[in-house]
C-alpha positions as CSV (number, residue, x, y, z in Angstrom):
1,X,48.4,57.1,19.2
2,X,49.4,60.7,19.0
3,X,46.8,63.2,16.8
4,X,46.1,61.6,13.5
5,X,48.8,59.0,13.6
6,X,49.5,55.6,14.6
7,X,52.8,53.8,15.4
8,X,52.6,50.3,15.1
9,X,56.0,48.6,16.4
10,X,57.0,44.6,15.7
11,X,56.0,44.6,12.1
12,X,57.9,44.8,9.0
13,X,56.3,46.3,5.8
14,X,56.0,42.7,4.8
15,X,54.0,41.4,7.5
16,X,51.8,44.4,7.4
17,X,51.3,44.1,4.0
18,X,50.2,40.0,4.2
19,X,47.9,41.1,7.3
20,X,46.5,43.6,4.9
21,X,45.9,41.2,2.1
22,X,44.4,38.7,4.2
23,X,41.8,41.0,5.7
24,X,41.3,42.4,2.0
25,X,40.7,38.9,0.5
26,X,38.4,37.8,3.3
27,X,35.8,40.9,2.3
28,X,36.1,40.5,-1.2
29,X,35.2,36.6,-0.8
30,X,32.2,37.8,1.3
31,X,31.0,40.2,-1.4
32,X,31.3,37.4,-3.9
33,X,29.0,35.1,-2.2
34,X,26.5,37.8,-1.1
35,X,25.5,38.2,-5.0
36,X,23.1,40.7,-5.8
37,X,19.8,39.1,-5.8
38,X,17.9,38.5,-8.7
39,X,14.4,40.1,-8.8
40,X,11.4,38.7,-10.6
41,X,8.6,40.6,-11.9
42,X,4.9,39.3,-11.0
43,X,5.0,37.6,-14.6
44,X,8.2,36.2,-14.2
45,X,7.5,34.7,-10.9
46,X,3.9,33.4,-12.4
47,X,6.3,30.9,-14.7
48,X,8.7,29.9,-12.4
49,X,5.7,27.1,-10.9
50,X,4.6,24.3,-13.0
51,X,2.2,24.3,-14.0
52,X,2.4,28.0,-14.1
53,X,0.1,29.9,-12.0
54,X,-1.9,33.0,-12.4
55,X,-1.4,36.4,-11.2
56,X,-4.4,35.7,-9.1
57,X,-2.8,32.9,-7.4
58,X,0.3,34.5,-6.9
59,X,-1.5,37.7,-5.3
60,X,-3.6,35.3,-3.6
61,X,0.0,32.9,-2.0
62,X,1.5,36.3,-0.9
63,X,-1.7,37.7,1.2
64,X,-1.7,34.5,2.8
65,X,2.4,34.5,3.5
66,X,3.2,31.8,1.3
67,X,5.2,34.1,-0.7
68,X,6.9,37.4,-0.1
69,X,6.8,40.7,-2.2
70,X,9.5,43.5,-2.5
71,X,8.4,46.8,-3.6
72,X,10.6,49.1,-4.9
73,X,9.2,52.8,-6.5
74,X,5.6,51.4,-6.1
75,X,7.0,48.1,-8.0
76,X,6.1,44.2,-6.8
77,X,9.2,42.0,-7.3
78,X,9.9,38.8,-6.1
79,X,13.3,37.3,-5.2
80,X,14.3,34.5,-7.2
81,X,15.8,32.6,-4.3
82,X,12.6,33.0,-2.2
83,X,10.3,31.8,-5.4
84,X,12.8,29.0,-6.1
85,X,12.8,27.5,-2.3
86,X,8.9,27.7,-2.2
87,X,8.3,26.6,-5.6
88,X,9.3,23.2,-4.1
89,X,6.5,23.1,-1.6
90,X,3.9,25.0,-3.4
91,X,1.6,23.4,-5.9
92,X,-0.9,24.8,-8.0
93,X,-2.9,21.7,-8.2
94,X,-3.0,19.1,-5.2
95,X,-2.8,15.3,-6.2
């Protein structure tokens, strides 16, 4: 490397383009799999559980560490993926 120039030998322009395409495709695939997480308000979160839970129960479960809240600009949100995972094990009423 001299100054700001990079010298590469042994590659044709077509081979370089193919390498760049592969790298770019991999990065785009990663971005698509890391989709933006949907955030739920506390009211929306309460409706995920069956039977629906109250905001008091939601706050209690959050304080006990069963659910994790995420604060953005002073507002509270819950990640949909986390809530769906916990809704499998958390029940308002025990049988």
